[in-house]
All heavy atoms as an XYZ file, in Angstrom:
904
protein
N       8.294     17.918     -0.359
C       8.609     16.799     -1.133
C      10.058     16.458     -1.069
O      10.887     17.337     -1.189
C       8.236     17.041     -2.593
C       6.745     16.853     -2.862
S       6.447     16.744     -4.655
C       5.569     18.270     -4.929
N      10.370     15.194     -0.986
C      11.739     14.753     -1.061
C      11.869     13.692     -2.115
O      10.892     13.010     -2.487
C      12.192     14.226      0.306
O      11.413     13.070      0.632
C      12.104     15.273      1.348
N      13.073     13.440     -2.611
C      13.313     12.459     -3.571
C      13.623     11.138     -2.942
O      13.771     11.031     -1.769
N      13.778     10.147     -3.783
C      14.065      8.763     -3.338
C      15.358      8.744     -2.570
O      15.482      7.959     -1.627
C      14.124      7.838     -4.525
C      14.068      6.369     -4.206
S      12.562      5.880     -3.333
C      13.340      5.369     -1.870
N      16.310      9.527     -2.893
C      17.597      9.457     -2.229
C      17.591      9.891     -0.719
O      18.464      9.606      0.002
C      18.601     10.392     -2.979
O      18.172     11.718     -2.970
N      16.367     10.433     -0.341
C      16.304     10.905      1.041
C      15.766      9.832      1.948
O      15.484     10.145      3.149
C      15.416     12.162      1.133
C      16.107     13.264      0.357
O      17.230     13.660      0.588
O      15.434     13.808     -0.536
N      15.517      8.681      1.505
C      14.920      7.620      2.362
C      15.721      6.368      2.121
O      16.268      6.148      1.075
C      13.492      7.417      2.069
O      12.972      6.322      2.959
C      13.182      7.005      0.652
N      15.775      5.530      3.124
C      16.480      4.246      2.986
C      15.479      3.100      2.813
O      15.905      1.924      2.989
C      17.432      3.977      4.151
C      16.692      3.985      5.500
O      15.470      4.076      5.524
N      17.463      3.879      6.575
N      14.241      3.388      2.573
C      13.247      2.308      2.391
C      13.558      1.506      1.144
O      13.810      2.057      0.072
C      11.833      2.857      2.270
C      11.376      3.687      3.483
C      11.101      2.848      4.739
O      10.914      1.589      4.587
O      11.167      3.416      5.816
N      13.582      0.144      1.339
C      13.775     -0.744      0.161
C      12.458     -1.262     -0.413
O      12.428     -1.616     -1.633
C      14.687     -1.903      0.547
O      14.129     -2.640      1.588
C      16.046     -1.443      0.917
N      11.449     -1.276      0.427
C      10.100     -1.782      0.028
C       9.031     -0.750      0.467
O       9.201     -0.098      1.455
C       9.870     -3.156      0.674
C      10.674     -4.207      0.080
N      11.939     -4.496      0.500
C      10.418     -5.071     -1.030
C      12.440     -5.489     -0.240
N      11.617     -5.798     -1.149
N       7.967     -0.829     -0.282
C       6.732     -0.030      0.096
C       5.565     -1.013     -0.027
O       5.699     -1.998     -0.710
C       6.494      1.255     -0.743
C       7.599      2.255     -0.427
C       6.488      0.924     -2.276
N       4.450     -0.618      0.578
C       3.336     -1.525      0.682
C       2.071     -0.849      0.226
O       1.859      0.310      0.434
C       3.125     -2.003      2.101
C       4.369     -2.711      2.630
C       5.485     -2.093      3.103
C       4.427     -4.162      2.553
C       6.645     -2.748      3.572
C       5.540     -4.865      2.905
C       6.659     -4.166      3.405
O       7.765     -4.868      3.763
N       1.171     -1.706     -0.340
C      -0.138     -1.254     -0.745
C      -1.213     -2.211     -0.209
O      -1.076     -3.343     -0.314
C      -0.246     -1.315     -2.336
C      -1.574     -0.803     -2.872
C      -1.852      0.648     -2.629
C      -3.201      1.117     -3.216
N      -3.519      2.430     -2.629
N      -2.178     -1.571      0.479
C      -3.336     -2.433      0.953
C      -4.512     -2.234     -0.028
O      -4.762     -1.192     -0.502
C      -3.723     -1.872      2.370
C      -2.755     -2.175      3.438
C      -3.017     -1.202      4.633
C      -2.882     -3.646      3.877
N      -5.166     -3.363     -0.270
C      -6.354     -3.375     -1.153
C      -7.447     -4.105     -0.548
O      -7.213     -5.169      0.079
C      -6.012     -3.939     -2.521
C      -4.973     -3.389     -3.413
C      -4.667     -4.165     -4.611
C      -5.483     -1.937     -3.900
N      -8.654     -3.644     -0.651
C      -9.841     -4.380     -0.196
C     -10.034     -5.625     -1.115
O      -9.342     -5.639     -2.228
C     -11.070     -3.594     -0.256
O     -11.379     -3.257     -1.614
C     -11.066     -2.320      0.622
N     -10.786     -6.527     -0.781
C     -11.000     -7.714     -1.635
C     -11.521     -7.269     -3.017
O     -11.081     -7.841     -4.008
N     -12.437     -6.330     -3.012
C     -13.015     -5.879     -4.255
C     -11.952     -5.151     -5.130
O     -11.850     -5.421     -6.368
C     -14.159     -4.917     -4.022
N     -11.141     -4.344     -4.470
C     -10.097     -3.669     -5.205
C      -9.041     -4.671     -5.697
O      -8.469     -4.483     -6.777
C      -9.387     -2.601     -4.333
C     -10.304     -1.350     -4.193
O     -11.255     -1.200     -4.943
O     -10.046     -0.577     -3.276
N      -8.772     -5.682     -4.914
C      -7.804     -6.777     -5.354
C      -8.340     -7.474     -6.617
O      -7.638     -7.735     -7.528
C      -7.562     -7.720     -4.216
C      -6.836     -8.954     -4.628
C      -7.342    -10.226     -4.633
C      -5.486     -9.108     -5.027
N      -6.425    -11.088     -5.053
C      -5.272    -10.417     -5.353
C      -4.477     -8.133     -5.211
C      -4.008    -10.945     -5.766
C      -3.237     -8.631     -5.740
C      -2.975     -9.980     -5.974
N      -9.595     -7.810     -6.565
C     -10.183     -8.487     -7.701
C     -10.103     -7.630     -8.917
O      -9.729     -8.089    -10.045
C     -11.704     -8.866     -7.377
C     -12.332     -9.738     -8.396
C     -13.717    -10.146     -7.914
C     -14.413    -11.035     -9.035
N     -15.756    -11.428     -8.606
N     -10.421     -6.322     -8.818
C     -10.292     -5.407    -10.004
C      -8.863     -5.327    -10.454
O      -8.587     -5.311    -11.647
C     -10.908     -4.086     -9.598
N      -7.910     -5.158     -9.496
C      -6.522     -5.004     -9.873
C      -5.986     -6.270    -10.543
O      -5.246     -6.174    -11.535
C      -5.709     -4.738     -8.596
N      -6.404     -7.449    -10.092
C      -6.038     -8.667    -10.684
C      -6.479     -8.772    -12.135
O      -5.795     -9.231    -13.022
C      -6.586     -9.910     -9.894
O      -6.007     -9.872     -8.601
N      -7.714     -8.296    -12.373
C      -8.250     -8.339    -13.714
C      -7.681     -7.244    -14.647
O      -7.416     -7.562    -15.818
C      -9.837     -8.117    -13.675
N      -7.373     -6.074    -14.073
C      -6.939     -4.933    -14.958
C      -5.430     -4.804    -14.962
O      -4.919     -4.070    -15.741
C      -7.470     -3.683    -14.315
C      -9.004     -3.668    -14.387
O      -9.653     -4.269    -15.197
N      -9.640     -3.013    -13.431
N      -4.647     -5.484    -14.089
C      -3.281     -5.360    -14.048
C      -2.704     -4.225    -13.254
O      -1.499     -4.099    -13.054
N      -3.571     -3.225    -12.923
C      -3.126     -2.122    -12.100
C      -4.149     -1.900    -10.977
O      -5.310     -2.226    -11.106
C      -3.006     -0.869    -12.983
C      -1.901     -0.944    -14.008
C      -4.334     -0.441    -13.673
N      -3.646     -1.283     -9.891
C      -4.615     -0.956     -8.819
C      -5.478      0.217     -9.143
O      -5.077      1.083     -9.909
C      -3.784     -0.683     -7.511
O      -3.089      0.516     -7.696
C      -2.886     -1.864     -7.123
N      -6.672      0.255     -8.523
C      -7.570      1.401     -8.768
C      -8.486      1.577     -7.549
O      -9.668      1.402     -7.641
C      -8.422      1.103    -10.033
O      -9.191     -0.049     -9.841
N      -7.907      1.924     -6.429
C      -8.633      2.227     -5.203
C      -9.272      3.602     -5.338
O      -8.693      4.502     -5.926
C      -7.727      2.163     -3.983
N     -10.509      3.711     -4.781
C     -11.208      4.993     -4.897
C     -10.415      6.196     -4.360
O     -10.400      7.227     -4.979
C     -12.582      4.833     -4.065
N      -9.715      6.050     -3.209
C      -8.989      7.139     -2.669
C      -7.815      7.565     -3.615
O      -7.601      8.738     -3.717
C      -8.387      6.805     -1.273
C      -7.767      8.070     -0.602
C      -7.390      5.691     -1.340
C      -7.494      7.968      0.866
N      -7.270      6.581     -4.324
C      -6.191      6.922     -5.243
C      -6.821      7.714     -6.470
O      -6.191      8.667     -6.976
C      -5.483      5.693     -5.744
C      -4.778      4.922     -4.674
O      -4.566      5.523     -3.549
O      -4.468      3.760     -4.825
N      -7.941      7.291     -6.909
C      -8.615      7.965     -8.040
C      -8.953      9.354     -7.632
O      -8.770     10.283     -8.436
C      -9.893      7.217     -8.417
C      -9.714      5.753     -8.794
C      -9.031      5.534    -10.130
O      -9.084      6.402    -11.004
O      -8.356      4.555    -10.332
N      -9.469      9.558     -6.423
C      -9.814     10.875     -5.938
C      -8.614     11.857     -5.788
O      -8.686     12.969     -6.172
C     -10.579     10.746     -4.549
O     -11.773      9.955     -4.717
C     -10.977     12.117     -4.002
N      -7.556     11.265     -5.245
C      -6.402     12.089     -4.919
C      -5.466     12.290     -6.084
O      -4.581     13.155     -6.042
C      -5.646     11.563     -3.664
C      -6.444     11.722     -2.427
O      -7.464     12.463     -2.413
O      -6.014     11.107     -1.369
N      -5.571     11.421     -7.085
C      -4.722     11.546     -8.262
C      -3.305     10.921     -8.189
O      -2.460     11.188     -8.919
N      -3.163     10.057     -7.152
C      -1.881      9.348     -6.990
C      -2.188      8.047     -6.202
O      -3.261      7.917     -5.577
C      -0.798     10.200     -6.300
C      -1.163     10.720     -4.997
C      -1.031      9.921     -3.816
C      -1.643     11.952     -4.849
C      -1.325     10.421     -2.582
C      -1.985     12.493     -3.590
C      -1.881     11.687     -2.487
O      -2.191     12.170     -1.269
N      -1.198      7.119     -6.237
C      -1.378      5.879     -5.497
C      -0.762      6.043     -4.164
O       0.392      6.354     -3.949
C      -0.697      4.705     -6.274
C      -0.793      3.420     -5.471
C      -1.255      4.563     -7.658
N      -1.615      5.780     -3.123
C      -1.148      5.889     -1.713
C      -0.445      4.592     -1.414
O      -0.902      3.440     -1.558
C      -2.364      5.949     -0.798
C      -3.126      7.241     -0.825
N      -2.876      8.221      0.105
C      -4.031      7.733     -1.671
C      -3.640      9.307     -0.150
N      -4.362      9.012     -1.295
N       0.809      4.749     -0.863
C       1.571      3.617     -0.420
C       2.056      3.866      1.015
O       1.894      4.978      1.495
C       2.854      3.432     -1.345
C       2.530      3.119     -2.814
C       3.737      3.390     -3.622
C       2.055      1.712     -2.939
N       2.518      2.900      1.587
C       3.025      3.044      3.061
C       4.360      2.319      3.216
O       4.706      1.355      2.404
C       2.081      2.320      4.009
O       0.812      2.898      4.075
N       5.183      2.803      4.145
C       6.390      2.066      4.460
C       6.016      0.903      5.456
O       4.877      0.849      5.955
C       7.387      2.929      5.190
O       6.841      3.345      6.440
C       7.708      4.205      4.351
N       6.962      0.050      5.745
C       6.697     -1.027      6.637
C       6.188     -0.537      8.011
O       5.310     -1.095      8.656
C       7.923     -1.928      6.779
C       7.666     -3.190      7.518
C       8.900     -4.104      7.682
N       8.619     -5.446      8.103
C       8.235     -5.815      9.313
N       8.056     -4.894     10.255
N       8.002     -7.047      9.610
N       6.886      0.525      8.460
C       6.491      1.073      9.837
C       5.174      1.795      9.889
O       4.590      2.058     10.867
C       7.581      1.998     10.328
O       7.786      3.113      9.474
N       4.636      2.105      8.594
C       3.309      2.845      8.540
C       2.141      1.991      8.195
O       0.984      2.332      8.496
C       3.468      3.901      7.487
C       4.519      5.013      7.725
C       4.813      5.837      6.482
O       4.662      5.357      5.363
N       5.264      7.056      6.710
N       2.401      0.779      7.572
C       1.307      0.073      6.983
C       0.285     -0.470      7.976
O      -0.881     -0.565      7.738
C       1.801     -1.001      5.978
C       2.413     -2.197      6.739
C       0.765     -1.427      5.020
N       0.778     -0.935      9.139
C      -0.238     -1.454     10.108
C      -1.198     -0.342     10.561
O      -2.451     -0.615     10.722
C       0.503     -2.056     11.295
N      -0.675      0.868     10.777
C      -1.635      1.910     11.126
C      -2.566      2.302     10.047
O      -3.755      2.542     10.254
C      -0.749      3.167     11.583
C      -1.618      4.348     12.041
C      -2.149      4.248     13.437
O      -1.907      3.209     14.123
O      -2.902      5.109     13.828
N      -2.045      2.212      8.790
C      -2.910      2.486      7.621
C      -4.034      1.396      7.638
O      -5.186      1.767      7.396
C      -2.120      2.380      6.351
O      -1.090      3.480      6.379
C      -2.988      2.655      5.074
N      -3.744      0.139      7.869
C      -4.693     -0.890      7.920
C      -5.768     -0.668      8.996
O      -6.958     -0.771      8.701
C      -4.004     -2.268      8.103
N      -5.276     -0.229     10.146
C      -6.171      0.020     11.289
C      -7.124      1.190     10.983
O      -8.320      1.136     11.244
C      -5.362      0.343     12.498
C      -6.079      0.547     13.793
C      -5.122      0.785     14.970
C      -5.739      1.532     16.075
N      -4.711      1.850     17.081
N      -6.601      2.268     10.405
C      -7.356      3.444     10.110
C      -8.322      3.306      8.945
O      -9.460      3.946      8.899
C      -6.449      4.642      9.908
C      -5.720      5.157     11.124
C      -4.747      6.227     10.690
C      -6.752      5.679     12.176
N      -7.941      2.606      7.964
C      -8.658      2.666      6.652
C      -9.271      1.319      6.202
O     -10.016      1.243      5.264
C      -7.825      3.222      5.508
C      -7.350      4.600      5.794
N      -8.143      5.699      5.755
C      -6.138      5.046      6.156
C      -7.454      6.765      6.043
N      -6.234      6.420      6.322
N      -8.860      0.194      6.765
C      -9.260     -1.150      6.310
C      -9.949     -1.998      7.342
O     -10.178     -3.176      7.137
C      -8.035     -1.860      5.679
C      -7.596     -1.208      4.389
C      -6.717     -0.133      4.428
C      -8.046     -1.603      3.128
C      -6.273      0.476      3.216
C      -7.658     -0.989      1.996
C      -6.726      0.023      2.028
N     -10.176     -1.497      8.497
C     -10.844     -2.207      9.611
C     -12.193     -2.638      9.098
O     -13.011     -1.828      8.586
C     -10.960     -1.398     10.885
N     -12.487     -3.887      9.230
C     -13.762     -4.415      8.819
C     -13.943     -4.704      7.370
O     -14.894     -5.242      6.927
N     -12.854     -4.425      6.537
C     -12.962     -4.695      5.164
C     -12.778     -6.180      4.871
O     -12.055     -6.872      5.623
C     -11.881     -3.854      4.389
N     -13.396     -6.651      3.813
C     -13.285     -8.064      3.477
C     -12.150     -8.376      2.479
O     -11.890     -7.506      1.568
C     -14.612     -8.543      2.700
C     -15.883     -8.381      3.635
C     -15.900     -9.485      4.663
O     -15.506    -10.653      4.409
O     -16.345     -9.241      5.785
N     -11.461     -9.447      2.699
C     -10.486     -9.926      1.752
C      -9.314     -9.063      1.507
O      -8.804     -8.922      0.420
N      -8.888     -8.307      2.555
C      -7.781     -7.308      2.381
C      -6.508     -8.039      2.004
O      -6.122     -9.073      2.525
C      -7.559     -6.537      3.694
C      -6.349     -5.621      3.546
C      -8.827     -5.731      4.059
N      -5.860     -7.441      0.977
C      -4.516     -7.971      0.558
C      -3.432     -6.955      0.798
O      -3.645     -5.706      0.712
C      -4.524     -8.191     -0.937
C      -5.479     -9.248     -1.522
C      -5.342    -10.605     -0.885
N      -5.886    -11.686     -1.584
C      -7.213    -11.922     -1.599
N      -8.064    -11.170     -0.986
N      -7.716    -12.981     -2.306
N      -2.303     -7.434      1.247
C      -1.106     -6.589      1.468
C      -0.184     -6.949      0.336
O       0.284     -8.081      0.191
C      -0.458     -6.965      2.781
C       0.855     -6.329      3.105
C       0.724     -4.813      3.275
C       1.421     -6.918      4.339
N       0.222     -5.923     -0.447
C       1.150     -6.083     -1.571
C       2.435     -5.429     -1.215
O       2.457     -4.260     -0.689
C       0.629     -5.556     -2.827
C      -0.519     -6.243     -3.584
C      -1.843     -6.128     -2.764
C      -0.823     -5.661     -4.954
N       3.595     -6.131     -1.465
C       4.899     -5.533     -1.214
C       5.582     -5.303     -2.534
O       5.550     -6.092     -3.403
C       5.736     -6.440     -0.317
C       7.095     -5.835      0.037
C       7.928     -6.807      0.822
N       8.310     -7.933      0.036
C       8.829     -9.115      0.502
N       8.952     -9.296      1.852
N       9.216    -10.092     -0.324
N       6.192     -4.084     -2.588
C       6.874     -3.689     -3.866
C       8.319     -3.289     -3.502
O       8.485     -2.482     -2.611
C       6.188     -2.530     -4.550
C       4.790     -2.852     -5.052
C       3.701     -2.690     -4.243
C       4.603     -3.301     -6.345
C       2.406     -3.018     -4.619
C       3.296     -3.625     -6.777
C       2.188     -3.507     -5.931
N       9.250     -3.729     -4.254
C      10.634     -3.224     -4.149
C      10.661     -1.819     -4.732
O      10.213     -1.600     -5.858
C      11.644     -4.197     -4.804
N      11.119     -0.842     -4.014
C      11.219      0.471     -4.455
C      11.987      0.583     -5.822
O      11.548      1.301     -6.695
C      11.913      1.433     -3.356
C      12.151      2.838     -3.948
C      10.986      1.522     -2.147
N      13.031     -0.222     -5.923
C      13.872     -0.162     -7.132
C      13.043     -0.610     -8.440
O      13.398     -0.264     -9.535
C      15.064     -1.098     -6.966
N      11.986     -1.395     -8.211
C      11.133     -1.851     -9.334
C      10.108     -0.923     -9.754
O       9.402     -1.162    -10.773
C      10.499     -3.157     -8.952
C      11.447     -4.356     -8.792
O      12.585     -4.194     -9.226
O      11.020     -5.380     -8.164
N       9.848      0.138     -8.973
C       8.767      1.094     -9.285
C       9.287      2.359     -9.930
O      10.438      2.741     -9.831
C       8.062      1.515     -7.922
C       7.397      0.448     -7.166
C       6.808      0.994     -5.849
C       6.263     -0.154     -7.977
N       8.362      3.052    -10.683
C       8.706      4.401    -11.093
C       9.075      5.312     -9.838
O       8.717      4.921     -8.760
C       7.460      4.895    -11.761
C       6.642      3.698    -12.080
C       7.007      2.711    -11.049
N       9.755      6.412    -10.059
C      10.165      7.242     -8.917
C       9.015      7.597     -8.043
O       7.909      7.895     -8.493
C      10.798      8.425     -9.538
C      11.235      8.013    -10.905
C      10.158      6.922    -11.316
N       9.189      7.440     -6.674
C       8.196      7.781     -5.712
C       8.346      9.220     -5.281
O       9.472      9.798     -5.312
C       8.287      6.883     -4.548
C       8.143      5.398     -4.781
C       8.387      4.584     -3.528
C       6.671      5.117     -5.218
N       7.228      9.846     -4.844
C       7.268     11.181     -4.303
C       6.938     11.014     -2.834
O       5.951     10.352     -2.467
C       6.242     12.130     -5.037
O       6.512     12.123     -6.367
C       6.213     13.488     -4.431
N       7.742     11.527     -1.981
C       7.541     11.446     -0.533
C       6.932     12.731     -0.019
O       7.459     13.806     -0.184
C       8.930     11.192      0.216
C       9.411      9.786     -0.178
C      10.074      9.478     -1.381
C       9.269      8.635      0.573
N      10.345      8.127     -1.373
C       9.807      7.554     -0.219
C       8.659      8.286      1.808
C       9.886      6.241      0.203
C       8.686      6.945      2.204
C       9.280      5.940      1.404
N       5.715     12.623      0.525
C       4.927     13.804      0.929
C       4.411     13.566      2.375
O       4.049     12.507      2.755
C       3.762     14.021     -0.025
C       4.310     14.284     -1.493
C       3.165     14.426     -2.474
O       2.472     13.424     -2.697
O       3.052     15.501     -3.045
N       4.371     14.743      3.059
C       3.805     14.687      4.446
C       2.374     14.356      4.483
O       1.611     14.874      3.644
C       4.090     16.061      5.084
N       2.009     13.476      5.381
C       0.565     13.108      5.429
C       0.307     12.944      6.943
O       0.737     13.757      7.740
C       0.349     11.797      4.722
O      -1.022     11.488      4.650
N      -0.363     11.875      7.330
C      -0.774     11.579      8.705
C       0.291     12.018      9.750
O       1.389     11.526      9.781
C      -1.093     10.170      8.806
C      -1.828      9.722      9.957
C      -2.359      8.277      9.834
N      -1.313      7.254      9.751
C      -1.347      6.322      8.753
N      -2.251      6.254      7.877
N      -0.352      5.412      8.789
N      -0.023     13.042     10.564
C       0.904     13.395     11.650
C       2.232     13.918     11.137
O       3.169     13.965     11.898
N       2.268     14.371      9.861
C       3.487     14.907      9.352
C       4.487     13.869      8.927
O       5.566     14.172      8.405
N       4.115     12.632      8.946
C       4.984     11.536      8.476
C       5.118     11.667      6.937
O       4.183     12.024      6.239
C       4.375     10.166      8.742
C       4.389      9.813     10.187
C       3.768      8.344     10.393
O       4.326      7.380      9.862
N       2.620      8.324     11.023
N       6.299     11.257      6.439
C       6.504     11.285      5.049
C       6.075      9.961      4.466
O       6.570      8.886      4.812
C       8.010     11.477      4.706
C       8.535     12.787      5.228
S       7.632     14.279      4.535
C       8.293     14.282      2.900
N       5.037     10.003      3.558
C       4.525      8.834      2.914
C       4.908      8.768      1.473
O       5.045      9.773      0.755
C       2.984      8.832      2.981
C       2.473      8.285      4.257
C       2.463      9.111      5.415
C       2.002      7.011      4.369
C       1.915      8.656      6.628
C       1.451      6.558      5.551
C       1.449      7.315      6.698
N       5.141      7.543      1.013
C       5.521      7.342     -0.454
C       4.191      7.401     -1.306
O       3.212      6.703     -0.998
C       6.107      5.976     -0.545
C       5.557      5.245      0.625
C       5.237      6.265      1.727
N       4.210      8.260     -2.311
C       3.115      8.367     -3.293
C       3.606      8.095     -4.715
O       4.732      8.457     -4.998
C       2.526      9.701     -3.163
C       1.898     10.044     -1.893
N       1.733     11.364     -1.421
C       1.288      9.203     -0.949
C       1.140     11.298     -0.198
N       0.869     10.013      0.095
N       2.844      7.446     -5.459
C       3.177      7.104     -6.834
C       2.281      7.775     -7.775
O       1.070      7.557     -7.780
C       3.098      5.543     -7.090
C       3.470      5.092     -8.477
C       4.915      5.437     -8.863
C       3.164      3.541     -8.597
N       2.846      8.748     -8.610
C       2.100      9.424     -9.598
C       2.176      8.747    -10.953
O       2.523      9.318    -11.966
C       2.562     10.887     -9.672
C       2.148     11.719     -8.503
C       2.961     11.747     -7.353
C       1.044     12.531     -8.494
C       2.600     12.507     -6.234
C       0.694     13.266     -7.389
C       1.454     13.261     -6.263
O       1.054     13.994     -5.228
N       1.817      7.453    -10.953
C       1.812      6.554    -12.140
C       0.936      5.405    -11.762
O       0.703      5.082    -10.608
C       3.240      6.187    -12.513
N       0.488      4.666    -12.771
C      -0.222      3.393    -12.451
C       0.655      2.421    -11.656
O       1.833      2.301    -11.938
C      -0.609      2.842    -13.835
C      -0.524      3.992    -14.792
C       0.559      4.878    -14.223
N       0.034      1.726    -10.701
C       0.786      0.707     -9.961
C       0.452     -0.639    -10.541
O      -0.670     -1.164    -10.352
C       0.386      0.801     -8.486
C       1.038     -0.232     -7.530
C       2.584     -0.037     -7.582
C       0.539     -0.040     -6.151
N       1.398     -1.238    -11.167
C       1.198     -2.575    -11.818
C       1.333     -3.682    -10.746
O       2.315     -3.828    -10.094
C       2.278     -2.755    -12.902
C       2.086     -1.794    -14.111
C       3.156     -1.982    -15.146
O       3.543     -3.156    -15.368
O       3.594     -0.972    -15.732
N       0.240     -4.473    -10.700
C       0.239     -5.559     -9.684
C       1.370     -6.594     -9.956
O       1.914     -7.115     -8.980
C      -1.155     -6.267     -9.818
C      -1.242     -7.446     -8.818
C      -2.232     -5.256     -9.500
N       1.694     -6.766    -11.198
C       2.781     -7.721    -11.537
C       4.131     -7.344    -10.995
O       5.006     -8.261    -10.827
C       2.917     -7.846    -13.081
O       3.343     -6.653    -13.619
N       4.260     -6.072    -10.515
C       5.553     -5.671     -9.904
C       5.633     -6.042     -8.427
O       6.753     -5.941     -7.834
C       5.735     -4.165    -10.114
C       5.914     -3.656    -11.482
C       5.995     -2.114    -11.532
C       7.057     -4.297    -12.201
N       4.591     -6.471     -7.866
C       4.622     -6.942     -6.415
C       5.495     -8.129     -6.238
O       5.359     -9.081     -7.008
C       3.186     -7.213     -5.911
N       6.365     -8.048     -5.211
C       7.228     -9.264     -5.063
C       6.612    -10.176     -3.984
O       7.187    -11.255     -3.770
C       8.687     -8.834     -4.770
C       8.853     -8.095     -3.434
O       7.985     -8.039     -2.654
O       9.968     -7.508     -3.256
N       5.548     -9.752     -3.352
C       4.827    -10.652     -2.436
C       3.406    -10.138     -2.181
O       3.191     -8.904     -2.296
C       5.565    -10.752     -1.074
N       2.471    -11.030     -1.942
C       1.100    -10.653     -1.657
C       0.593    -11.564     -0.582
O       0.822    -12.785     -0.617
C       0.178    -10.857     -2.913
C      -1.276    -10.437     -2.591
C       0.705     -9.998     -4.155
N      -0.044    -10.971      0.402
C      -0.637    -11.729      1.526
C      -2.110    -11.326      1.667
O      -2.438    -10.209      1.452
C       0.036    -11.419      2.869
C       1.439    -11.769      2.940
C       1.988    -12.980      3.382
C       2.627    -10.989      2.655
N       3.359    -12.901      3.368
C       3.712    -11.681      2.963
C       2.740     -9.616      2.144
C       5.017    -11.152      2.734
C       3.993     -9.112      1.958
C       5.096     -9.865      2.253
N      -2.963    -12.285      2.072
C      -4.321    -11.933      2.510
C      -4.289    -11.708      3.992
O      -3.754    -12.571      4.703
C      -5.305    -13.003      2.107
C      -6.715    -12.562      2.524
C      -7.856    -13.471      1.886
O      -7.576    -14.288      1.058
N      -9.042    -13.233      2.323
N      -4.828    -10.597      4.490
C      -4.869    -10.314      5.890
C      -6.178    -10.645      6.464
O      -7.185    -10.197      6.033
C      -4.526     -8.848      6.123
C      -3.210     -8.306      5.568
C      -3.030     -6.801      5.907
C      -1.990     -9.106      5.962
N      -6.177    -11.446      7.509
C      -7.386    -11.856      8.164
C      -7.472    -11.213      9.524
O      -6.437    -10.904     10.223
C      -7.374    -13.411      8.360
C      -7.358    -14.182      7.038
C      -7.156    -15.696      7.322
C      -8.521    -13.918      6.150
N      -8.639    -10.892      9.964
C      -8.852    -10.304     11.268
C      -8.474    -11.289     12.431
O      -8.826    -12.392     12.354
C     -10.263     -9.857     11.350
C     -10.963    -10.640     10.334
C      -9.968    -11.062      9.259
N      -7.908    -10.739     13.453
C      -7.582    -11.551     14.621
C      -8.766    -11.426     15.526
O      -9.824    -10.859     15.262
N      -8.654    -12.032     16.765
C      -9.801    -12.038     17.753
C     -10.241    -10.658     18.115
O     -11.478    -10.494     18.443
C      -9.171    -12.728     18.980
C      -7.956    -13.430     18.418
C      -7.436    -12.729     17.288
N      -9.340     -9.648     18.053
C      -9.782     -8.294     18.385
C     -10.351     -7.525     17.241
O     -10.689     -6.365     17.322
C      -8.511     -7.524     18.910
C      -7.413     -7.393     17.934
O      -7.533     -8.044     16.857
O      -6.426     -6.706     18.264
N     -10.457     -8.175     16.071
C     -10.953     -7.559     14.864
C      -9.967     -6.837     13.990
O     -10.194     -6.529     12.853
N      -8.777     -6.625     14.565
C      -7.684     -5.973     13.842
C      -7.061     -6.937     12.837
O      -6.951     -8.118     13.084
C      -6.618     -5.437     14.801
N      -6.693     -6.418     11.683
C      -6.041     -7.275     10.633
C      -4.665     -7.723     11.208
O      -3.900     -6.982     11.783
C      -5.850     -6.509      9.373
C      -7.147     -6.132      8.654
C      -6.919     -5.199      7.476
C      -7.834     -7.411      8.158
N      -4.477     -9.007     11.027
C      -3.238     -9.699     11.486
C      -2.241     -9.660     10.288
O      -2.523    -10.125      9.208
C      -3.461    -11.020     11.958
C      -4.350    -11.029     13.167
C      -4.773    -12.452     13.551
N      -3.517    -13.167     13.905
C      -3.222    -13.615     15.127
N      -4.137    -13.381     16.115
N      -2.130    -14.267     15.422
N      -1.025     -9.177     10.524
C      -0.003     -9.121      9.527
C       0.866    -10.413      9.744
O       1.075    -10.968     10.743
C       0.897     -7.865      9.717
C       0.286     -6.601      9.198
C      -0.757     -6.069      9.787
C       0.762     -6.086      7.948
C      -1.403     -4.942      9.244
C       0.108     -5.044      7.383
C      -0.916     -4.434      8.020
N       1.465    -10.886      8.593
C       2.366    -12.020      8.690
C       3.558    -11.678      9.563
O       3.899    -10.417      9.708
C       2.825    -12.259      7.210
C       2.508    -10.984      6.482
C       1.417    -10.306      7.230
N       4.268    -12.657     10.111
C       5.450    -12.385     10.976
C       6.517    -11.643     10.154
O       7.227    -10.791     10.724
C       5.985    -13.668     11.494
C       5.157    -14.237     12.645
C       5.750    -15.421     13.288
O       7.026    -15.567     13.269
O       5.040    -16.289     13.852
N       6.670    -12.044      8.936
C       7.728    -11.372      8.086
C       6.940    -10.873      6.844
O       6.235    -11.573      6.225
C       8.764    -12.354      7.607
C       9.778    -11.735      6.692
C       9.443    -13.003      8.832
N       7.124     -9.540      6.595
C       6.454     -8.932      5.384
C       7.253     -7.802      4.893
O       8.246     -7.443      5.441
C       5.045     -8.516      5.695
C       4.814     -7.515      6.795
C       4.683     -6.128      6.420
C       4.757     -7.850      8.091
C       4.488     -5.219      7.433
C       4.533     -6.919      9.107
C       4.409     -5.585      8.707
O       4.172     -4.635      9.614
């Protein structure tokens, strides 16, 4: 585990299925099944989020990409995950209102989710 001072990331990202987005919009906080199971909120850096989408959200309906400024969130815990990469995890509720941008990701011709040019 490393602290926030060990990374220069200014933003982290959360992907939600359409159903999880609807629930988060109603409840004010995200509640994805994997987060409930693991006991923390899974987040990704900009360089990690496209792979996360490919691995875990392919074929999902209404996927939303939420961007959060690290400075606006409770302290993140950086832990080794996929391939030993350090991923940001949040051991607190993730409030949707803290997102500074939200996009709906639509599949491209190849079926992969298309990200906005700037995110």
